[in-house]
N, C-alpha and C positions, 0 to 999 in steps of 0.2 A: 504493500499500499504506499502511495506517495505521501509526501508531507502535506499536500494540498487536501487530499483525501482524508488524511488523519485529522486535520484542522476542522474540515467540514463535519465529520463524524463526531469530533468532540464538541462543536457548536451545537449540533443536533441533540447530542445526548444532555447538554446543559439546558436547551430549550425544553426538552421533555421533562427534565427534573423540575425545572421552574414551574411547568404547567402543572405537574403533580402536586406541588406545594400549594398552588392556588386553588386546587380542586376542594370544594367543601366536603367536609367528612360526612358520610352517610352511616346511618345506623341500620342494622338489619332489623326488619319488622315483619310483621306478617304480610304486609302489601309487598315487601320485596322478595318473599318466598322463604325466608328464614335460613337457618344454618344448613339443613339437609340440601336445599337447592343449591346454596353456594358451594357446598362440599362436592355435589354431583357436578356442576358446571366446571369446577376446578379439575375434577378427574377426568371430564371430557376434553378439556383444553390439553391436558397431559397426552391423552389418547391421541388426540389430532397431531400434536407435535411429533409424536413417535411415528405416526403413519406418514405424515408428510416427509420427515427424514427417511424413512425407508424407501418411500416412493422416489425420492430424489436420488438416493443412492443406486436404486434398481435403474433409474433412467441412465445415471452415469455410466453403470456397468454395460448397458446395452449400447452406448456410444452416442447417446443423444447429445447434440452439440450445444443445446440450450441451457444444459446444466453444467456448471463448473465445479471443480474440486473444492474450491474454497467454499462455495455456497453449501455443498453437501456436509462438509466438515462443520460448518457453522450450524447448520440444521441438526445434525447429529449431537453436537454439544449442548445445543438448546433442549433437545429432547432429553439428553442424559441428565442436564442440571433440573430440568422441571420435574423429572421423575425422582431424582434424589430429594428435592424440596417436598415432593408429595409424600415420600417414604418418611421423611422426617416429622412431617405434620401427623402422619397416621401413628407414628411411634409415640409422639407427644400425647395425642389424643388417648391412646391405650393406657399410657402412664397416668394420666389424669383420671381415667375411668378406675383404673386399679386402686388409686389412692381414695377415691370416693368410696368405692366398695369396701376398702379396709377400714374406713372410719367407724368408731364406735358409735353405736346409736344413743 
């Protein structure tokens, strides 16, 4: 990646970070679907990332010129990181459940 591309990428990341800071906080209520719907949508997003990365890798293996190796590697890393994050969330939820179940009444 050239210096100009890196600078543009850094500027875009800073712009997105600033936009995220300005976004008002939302609370999960019955109108938004609650925790179960949020968890399900997160799992679906991880699944889509993994499917997309797998499809891109298969296209590269078939010799499709519209897919480049860096795109495939980035897609695979995004899928891996999202899966690791989802696994960590699951582990913390299981630990919280076990702590609640072990509380004396």
